[in-house]
C-alpha positions in Angstrom: -6.8 -5.0 -0.7 -7.6 -4.3 -4.3 -5.8 -6.2 -7.0 -6.2 -3.6 -9.7 -3.2 -2.0 -11.5 -2.4 1.4 -10.1 -2.7 4.5 -12.4 0.6 4.8 -14.1 1.3 8.3 -12.9 0.2 8.1 -9.2 2.7 7.5 -6.5 1.7 3.8 -6.4 2.2 3.5 -10.2 5.6 5.1 -10.1 6.7 3.0 -7.2 5.5 -0.2 -9.0 7.7 0.6 -11.9 10.6 1.6 -9.6 10.6 -1.7 -7.6 9.7 -3.9 -10.5 11.9 -6.8 -9.5 13.8 -8.7 -12.2 13.2 -12.5 -12.1 14.7 -13.6 -8.8 16.0 -10.2 -7.8 13.9 -9.9 -4.6 15.1 -12.3 -2.0 12.6 -14.5 -0.1 13.4 -12.7 3.2 12.9 -9.3 1.6 9.6 -10.5 0.1 8.5 -11.8 3.5 9.4 -8.6 5.2 7.3 -6.6 2.7 4.4 -8.8 3.4 4.8 -8.3 7.2 4.6 -4.5 7.0 1.3 -3.2 8.7 -0.1 0.0 10.0 0.2 0.4 13.7 -2.8 0.5 16.0 -2.8 4.3 16.3 -2.8 4.7 12.6 -5.6 2.1 12.1 -7.7 3.9 14.7 -7.1 7.3 13.0 -8.0 5.9 9.6 -11.2 4.5 11.0 -12.0 7.8 12.7 -11.4 9.7 9.4 -13.3 7.2 7.4 -16.3 7.6 9.7 -16.2 11.3 9.5 -16.0 11.0 5.7 -19.1 8.8 5.7 -20.9 11.4 7.7 -19.8 14.2 5.4 -18.0 15.9 8.3 -14.3 16.0 7.2 -12.5 19.3 7.3 -10.1 20.1 4.5 -7.2 19.2 6.7 -8.7 15.9 7.7 -9.4 15.1 4.0 -5.8 15.7 3.2 -4.8 13.4 6.1 -7.1 10.7 4.9 -5.7 11.1 1.4 -2.2 10.6 2.8 -3.3 7.4 4.5 -4.9 6.2 1.3 -1.7 6.9 -0.8 0.5 5.1 1.8 -2.0 2.2 1.7 -1.8 2.0 -2.0 2.0 2.1 -1.9 2.0 -0.7 0.6 -0.3 -2.7 -1.5 2.1 -2.3 -4.5 5.1 -3.4 -2.4 3.2 -6.4 -1.0 2.1 -7.4 -4.4 5.8 -7.4 -5.5 6.6 -9.5 -2.5 3.9 -12.1 -3.2 5.0 -12.3 -6.8 8.6 -12.8 -5.8 7.6 -15.6 -3.4 5.4 -17.3 -6.1 8.4 -17.2 -8.5 10.7 -18.8 -5.8 8.3 -21.7 -5.3 7.9 -22.5 -9.0 
């Protein structure tokens, strides 16, 4: 996953501001839960299929929209997991 800061006006950027945890506000169990969230096997297979079609230049408009949705969810998940990692780091310091 990328460690760059999301664009401030994308879904990921808005979510990052929304869940910006105050010092100690996110519990350890909540942080661990966020870090455990993963795509299911079906979704991973579909993302791989769409990615392959994209590499081949064969995506339909509907498939491109679907791939974009997966990418947005992935970015949102990355933001939430980053918040979880930061909360766990704060708790160990």
